[in-house]
N, C-alpha and C positions, 0 to 999 in steps of 0.2 A: 886181196885181203889187207886190211889196214892195220898195221901194228899198234897204232895209238888206240884203236877201237878195242883190241885185245887187252891192252894194259888197263883201259878204263873199266872193262867188265871185271877183270881180275881184281882191280882195286876196290870195286863195289863189293865184291864177294869177301875180300879181306876185311873190309869195314863191317860188313854184316856179321861175319863170324866172330870178330873181335867184340862187337857189341853184344852178341849172344852170350859170350863168356863173361861179359862185364868187366873187361880189362881196358885200361887206357892205352893210347898210342905209346906213351912213355914206357909202360910196363912191357908191351909187346916188343918195343925197340930194344929194351935191355935184354930180353930173352934171346933175341936173334942177333944181338950185337951190331945194331945199326943205330943211327940217331933217330930221335922222335920225328924230326923233319923228314927223314927218309920215309918213315911209315906214312906220314901225312901225304907226301908226294906220291907214294905207291898207291894209297887209297884214292887219290885224285886222278890216277892214271897219268901222272906227269913224270914219273921216273921209271925208266926201264931197269930191270934187274935180272940177275942170272938165275939159272935153274936151281942152283944150290940154295939161293935165298928163298925160292918158292917152296922148296922142301922143308927148310927151317920154319918158314911161316906156317905151312900145313901142320908140321909136328906140334908147334906151340898153340895152334888154333884147334888142335885135336880133330883135324879133318884129313882127307887124302889130298895129295897135290892135284889129282884129277878133278876133284870137286871145286877147285878154285878156277879151273880153266873153262872157257866158254866152248860150246860146240861150234862146228862150222856154220850151222844154221843160225845160231845166235849172233855170230860175227857178221854174217851176210845181212841179217835182218837189221842189226844195229847200223850197218853202213847205209842201208836203204833209208832207215829212219832219219839219219843225219842229213839226208838230202831234203827233208821236209822243211828245214829252216830257210831254204831258198825258195823264191817264187818261180818255180819251173813248171812248165807244162809236162804232160806225160811223155811226149816225144823227147824232150830235153833230158828228162830223168833216165829214159831208156838209153839214150846215146851215152850218157855219163856212165851208167852201170855197165853197158857193153864195153866201153873203153877200159874201165877198171878190170873187168874180167879178162880182157885181152892182155893187159899188162901183167896181170897175175899169172896167166898161163905161159908167159914167155920165160 
């Protein structure tokens, strides 16, 4: 399981919920006491953040923390999709996915 994939999905959900509420990054940042740049980086999946920040985000986005988190299946599917950017045959993709699963199980 790739942590950057998780943060990217969470970031997309933060942006989606923020846009649904019609608030700016600066407004959300002020509510959860971080910089606007931090919100931009979170939404882009470029900034790791603690669980307490996830809870503050959820509170001010009026959603549950769980709704911002991807399922295991979504993370796995996203990891598979990210391999599509490379010109790999099916055997190479399979070997890479097997190696990832082996590392994750250790």
